[in-house]
C-alpha positions as CSV (number, residue, x, y, z in Angstrom):
1,D,105.8,282.6,149.8
2,C,103.2,279.7,148.6
3,V,104.1,277.9,146.0
4,W,101.8,276.5,143.3
5,S,102.6,274.5,140.3
6,E,100.8,272.4,137.8
7,W,101.9,270.1,134.7
8,S,99.8,270.6,131.2
9,G,99.6,267.5,129.2
10,D,99.3,264.0,130.5
11,C,101.9,261.1,129.7
12,S,99.1,258.8,130.3
13,T,96.7,259.6,127.1
14,L,99.5,260.3,125.2
15,C,101.2,258.3,122.7
16,G,104.7,258.0,121.0
17,Q,107.2,261.0,122.2
18,A,104.8,263.8,123.7
19,E,106.6,266.3,126.1
20,R,104.8,267.8,129.1
21,T,105.4,270.9,130.8
22,R,105.5,272.3,134.8
23,T,104.3,275.4,135.2
24,I,105.6,276.7,138.9
25,M,104.5,279.7,140.0
26,T,105.7,281.4,143.0
27,M,102.9,283.8,144.7
28,P,104.1,287.4,146.1
29,S,104.8,287.8,149.9
30,A,103.5,290.3,152.3
31,S,106.7,292.0,151.1
32,G,105.0,292.7,147.9
33,S,107.9,290.5,145.5
34,P,107.4,290.0,142.1
35,C,105.3,286.8,140.6
36,R,108.0,284.4,139.7
37,Q,107.4,282.0,137.0
38,E,109.4,278.7,135.9
39,D,108.9,276.1,133.2
40,S,110.4,273.2,132.7
41,T,109.9,269.9,130.5
42,S,109.2,266.0,131.0
43,Q,109.8,263.8,128.1
44,C,107.0,260.9,128.4
45,A,107.6,257.6,127.9
46,G,106.6,255.7,125.1
47,G,108.9,256.4,122.4
48,L,107.7,256.7,118.8
49,A,105.1,253.8,118.3
50,P,101.3,255.1,118.1
51,C,98.7,253.9,121.1
52,K,97.7,250.5,120.1
53,P,94.8,250.7,117.5
54,V,91.0,249.8,118.9
55,A,88.6,248.0,116.2
56,V,85.5,250.3,116.0
57,Q,83.2,247.1,115.4
58,N,84.8,243.9,116.8
59,N,82.7,241.6,115.5
60,M,80.8,242.0,111.7
61,E,78.5,240.1,109.8
62,V,77.6,240.8,106.1
63,I,75.3,239.4,103.2
64,E,78.3,237.8,100.5
65,N,78.0,240.3,97.3
66,S,77.4,243.4,99.8
67,N,79.6,245.5,100.9
68,A,82.1,245.2,104.0
69,M,84.1,247.8,105.7
70,L,86.4,246.9,108.9
71,S,87.5,249.9,110.6
72,C,90.0,250.7,113.4
73,D,91.6,254.2,115.3
74,A,94.6,254.8,116.7
75,E,96.3,258.2,118.1
76,Q,100.0,258.9,118.5
77,Y,101.0,262.6,119.7
78,A,100.0,265.4,117.4
79,D,103.4,267.1,116.3
80,L,105.0,263.9,115.4
81,H,105.0,263.7,111.4
82,P,105.0,261.3,109.8
83,P,101.3,260.9,110.7
84,I,100.0,257.6,110.9
85,T,99.2,255.1,108.3
86,F,97.9,251.4,108.8
87,K,98.5,248.1,107.1
88,W,96.3,245.1,107.6
89,V,96.5,241.0,108.0
90,K,94.3,238.0,108.2
91,V,95.1,235.9,110.8
92,V,96.1,232.3,108.4
93,N,96.7,229.2,110.4
94,G,97.1,231.3,114.0
95,G,99.5,233.4,112.4
96,D,99.5,236.6,110.7
97,S,99.8,236.7,106.8
98,E,99.7,240.1,105.0
99,L,96.6,241.3,103.3
100,T,96.7,241.6,99.3
101,G,92.9,242.1,98.5
102,G,90.6,244.7,99.6
103,S,90.7,248.5,99.6
104,K,92.7,249.8,102.1
105,D,92.5,254.1,103.6
106,T,93.6,256.5,106.4
107,K,92.5,259.3,107.5
108,N,94.4,261.7,109.7
109,Y,92.9,264.1,111.9
110,P,94.9,267.2,113.4
111,N,94.7,265.7,117.4
112,G,96.9,263.1,116.6
113,T,93.9,260.7,115.7
114,A,93.7,258.4,113.1
115,R,91.1,255.7,111.2
116,G,92.1,253.1,109.2
117,T,89.7,251.4,106.9
118,L,89.6,247.7,105.0
119,T,86.8,247.6,102.3
120,F,86.0,244.7,100.1
121,S,83.0,245.6,97.4
122,P,81.6,243.4,97.1
123,V,82.4,240.9,99.9
124,L,83.6,237.2,99.4
125,R,83.0,233.7,101.5
126,D,86.4,233.5,100.7
127,H,87.1,237.1,102.7
128,A,85.4,235.9,105.9
129,G,87.9,235.5,108.9
130,Q,90.1,237.1,111.6
131,Y,92.3,240.5,110.6
132,K,94.4,242.7,112.3
133,C,95.2,246.3,111.5
134,I,98.7,247.9,112.1
135,A,99.4,251.4,113.0
136,V,102.5,252.9,111.5
137,G,103.7,255.8,113.2
138,A,106.9,257.8,113.3
139,A,110.2,256.3,112.6
140,E,107.7,253.4,111.1
141,E,107.3,252.0,114.9
142,S,104.2,250.1,114.7
143,V,101.8,248.5,116.7
144,K,98.7,245.8,115.9
145,S,95.3,245.8,117.3
146,D,92.8,242.7,118.8
147,K,91.6,240.5,116.1
148,L,88.9,241.9,114.4
149,T,86.2,239.2,112.8
150,L,84.2,238.7,109.8
151,T,81.3,236.4,109.3
152,V,79.9,236.2,105.7
153,R,76.5,235.1,105.0
154,Y,75.4,232.9,101.3
155,K,72.6,230.7,100.5
156,P,73.0,227.6,100.0
157,E,74.6,226.2,97.1
158,L,74.0,222.3,96.0
159,E,77.2,220.0,96.2
160,T,75.3,216.5,96.5
161,I,71.7,215.9,94.5
162,P,70.1,212.8,94.8
163,S,70.2,210.9,91.7
164,S,67.5,208.3,90.5
165,A,67.5,205.0,92.8
166,Y,66.1,201.4,92.3
167,P,66.4,199.9,95.3
168,R,65.1,196.3,96.4
169,K,61.6,196.1,97.8
170,D,61.7,195.8,101.6
171,Q,65.8,197.1,101.9
172,P,66.9,200.0,103.3
173,H,67.8,203.3,101.2
174,T,69.0,206.9,101.9
175,L,68.7,209.4,99.7
176,R,71.4,212.2,100.8
177,C,71.4,215.9,99.5
178,V,74.5,218.2,100.5
179,A,74.3,221.9,100.7
180,N,76.9,224.3,101.3
181,S,76.2,227.4,102.7
182,Y,76.6,229.8,106.2
183,P,74.8,229.5,108.5
184,S,74.6,225.5,107.8
185,S,71.1,224.4,105.5
186,V,68.7,222.9,106.7
187,Y,67.2,220.4,105.0
188,T,63.9,219.2,104.2
189,W,62.2,216.7,101.5
190,R,58.9,216.7,99.7
191,R,56.9,214.2,97.2
192,V,54.7,215.6,94.8
193,G,54.4,219.3,96.7
194,K,54.0,217.3,100.4
195,L,56.9,217.2,103.1
196,M,57.8,213.9,103.6
197,P,57.5,212.8,107.1
198,I,59.8,209.5,107.6
199,Q,63.3,209.1,109.6
200,E,64.3,213.4,107.6
201,D,67.6,214.4,108.9
202,Q,67.7,217.9,108.5
203,V,71.4,218.5,110.0
204,N,72.7,215.9,107.4
205,G,70.7,215.7,104.6
206,D,69.6,212.3,104.8
207,L,66.4,210.7,103.9
208,V,66.6,207.1,105.1
209,F,63.6,204.8,104.0
210,D,64.3,201.4,106.1
């Protein structure tokens, strides 16, 4: 007899407690004996944790006061219950800090995949940083994603404004202007509507008279 066998289900692509079935079919011999089919199952390794979540977009850059949505996908064996849920943490001083702000949502699909989202509406400069999503599957087993980076651009806000000055004649003097922004501000100085051509520091905002 010629024996044919086939596995259905792929442990390398299924996450969680998955089984795959092996079908063994014995083809009829020349004597005309009937076909014989045997099925056996094998437990896939991997426990109850979902697959490692994958960020939909690893780096996002937005403008302050707009909306920002971070997303990540995960999957587990479709027959496992309860479905996947997501938690989010922010990386602070090298450690993971539980996130209290933002709007969180999870969508599960029949094939065992799920998408978790974290939305800031509006997004503020304090929301900038690195985040991780945590996919929680059956039996509360969980796994974290790699870091997702959120960059928030915001316009300059003056922190140090130059005041009136009365330096002595022939003595050096510096006017200083400091602004907070991302990306860093570029400084220019004007006098009566004209650009100043003298020793202007466009990075630090200093205007030096020497």
